C-alpha positions as CSV (number, residue, x, y, z in Angstrom):
1,M,-39.8,40.7,62.5
2,E,-43.5,40.5,62.1
3,T,-45.4,37.9,64.1
4,I,-48.2,36.0,62.2
5,N,-50.9,34.7,64.5
6,E,-52.1,31.5,63.0
7,H,-54.5,30.7,65.7
8,P,-58.0,30.9,64.2
9,K,-59.7,32.1,67.4
10,A,-57.2,34.9,68.0
11,E,-59.5,37.3,66.3
12,P,-63.0,35.9,67.2
13,T,-64.9,38.6,65.4
14,S,-63.4,38.0,62.0
15,N,-65.8,35.2,61.2
16,A,-68.8,37.3,62.4
17,E,-67.9,40.0,59.8
18,K,-68.2,37.7,56.8
19,A,-71.3,38.6,54.7
20,P,-74.1,36.0,55.0
21,E,-74.1,35.4,51.3
22,N,-70.4,34.3,51.6
23,W,-71.0,31.8,54.3
24,T,-70.1,28.2,53.3
25,T,-73.1,26.9,55.3
26,G,-75.4,29.8,54.3
27,D,-77.7,27.7,52.2
28,E,-78.4,25.3,55.1
29,A,-81.7,25.6,57.0
30,M,-81.7,28.3,59.6
31,T,-80.8,27.2,63.1
32,G,-83.4,26.9,65.9
33,A,-81.9,29.9,67.6
34,Q,-82.3,32.0,64.4
35,A,-85.9,30.8,64.0
36,S,-86.8,31.7,67.5
37,Y,-85.2,35.1,67.4
38,L,-86.6,35.9,63.9
39,K,-90.1,35.0,65.1
40,T,-89.8,37.2,68.1
41,L,-88.4,40.1,66.0
42,A,-91.1,39.7,63.4
43,E,-93.8,39.9,66.0
44,E,-92.2,42.9,67.7
45,A,-91.9,44.7,64.4
46,G,-95.6,44.0,63.7
47,Q,-94.6,41.9,60.6
48,P,-95.5,38.3,61.5
49,D,-95.2,37.4,57.8
50,A,-91.5,38.2,57.9
51,F,-91.0,34.8,59.6
52,D,-90.7,32.0,57.1
53,P,-89.6,28.6,58.4
54,A,-88.1,27.8,55.0
55,L,-85.4,30.5,55.2
56,S,-81.7,29.5,54.9
57,K,-79.2,30.5,57.5
58,A,-78.0,33.4,55.3
59,E,-81.5,34.6,54.5
60,A,-82.5,34.4,58.1
61,S,-79.5,36.4,59.2
62,L,-80.2,39.2,56.6
63,R,-83.9,39.3,57.7
64,I,-82.9,39.4,61.4
65,D,-80.5,42.4,60.6
66,A,-83.4,44.2,58.9
67,L,-85.9,43.6,61.7
68,Q,-83.3,44.6,64.3
69,E,-83.1,48.0,62.7
70,K,-86.9,48.3,62.7
71,T,-87.3,47.2,66.4
72,G,-84.2,49.0,67.7
73,R,-82.7,45.8,68.9
74,G,-79.7,46.0,66.6
75,A,-76.3,46.9,67.9
C-alpha cells in the first residue's frame, strides 16, 4: 500500500522549485528582503542599474538569480 503524504510542509523545497513566472503572487511588488538583496548584488556586480524598485516579486527573483551567477553568490 502506497502512503500519500498530504502534509504541505512535508517537502519544504517543492514550493521553492516553482518557476517565478508561475508564482500566484509573482506580479506583486518585490518584498523588502528581495529589494535589499537585489540592491546589494547589483552593487557587487558593478551593475547598479540592475536594481529597479518597480520590479515584481517574480522579476526580482529572476534578476537575483542572474546577479548571483555574476557575483558567485549563487548556490
